[in-house]
C-alpha positions, 0 to 999 in steps of 0.5 A, a space after each residue: 737687200 736693205 730697204 731705204 725709202 727714197 723717191 725712186 723706191 717710194 713713188 708718190 702714189 696717192 694724190 692726196 690733194 685731190 678731193 673726193 668725187 662730189 655727190 649731190 647733197 654732200 657737205 664739204 669735207 676736211 681731209 686729213 692725210 698720211 703720205 708715205 707711211 712705210 712698214 714691213 709685213 708679210 703679204 702676197 700670194 707667191 711663195 717668195 712673199 710668204 716667208 719674209 717681210 717686205 716693205 709696204 707704203 701706205 698713203 691715205 686720206 680721210 674726210 670729215 664733214 667740217 671737222 669740229 677741230 677747226 673751231 675747238 682746236 682739240 684733237 678729240 674733235 678730229 682724226 689723230 694721225 698719231 693714233 692712225 699711225 699706231 693702228 697701221 703698225 698694229 695692222 702690219 703685224 697682225 693681219 692675215 691678208 694675202 692681197 693688197 686689195 684686202 689689206 686696203 679694204 681693212 685700212 678703209 674700214 678702220 678709218 671709217 669705223 674706228 676713226 669716224 671718217 666719212 670718206 677715205 682714199 687708201 693707196 697701198 704700194 709694194 715698192 720695187 716688186 719687179 725690177 722694171 717698175 717703181 712699185 705696184 699697188 692698189 688705190 681704193 676709195 670708200 664712203 660711209 654707208 648712208 643708212 636708210 631711215 629705220 622703220 618705226 619700232 612696233 615694240 609698244 604695239 606688241 606689248 599693248 597686245 600682250 597686255 590685253 591678252 592677245 598674242 600675235 600669231 596665236 589665234 583661238 579657234 
């Protein structure tokens, strides 16, 4: 079967115009998106999926708090979709995922980690997986973990004790 991306084969799966679910104290986000990226990969759990490539559609949205690029007009101050596209192509060739859920999580982690997004929504679709549906897939949404304030470091205190001849946990009897 020859694959031709058409609206019937590639349903509009990801509502990129939707904003992320707001949380109290969240700053507004600028959302960068890629809609309808199509590539071929081997993914699945059934025997007929494990020996040949099949098309995947990837839709994604990545939020940055008030992207600096609005003011600086420099690509280095935002997420470069060309770089994301290249990373997606690499992922399609090199991944070892079996489930779309795991693949979507990998895309989300890529956007959060490598590209610095604070919020992501990733949709992965297998078009025409079954004769009676346009596509099957998964849609996930992730946020960058908020880190708790670090506990104060005690390095100076320990060094001070060592310098005075006291070794923590070593008591003379």
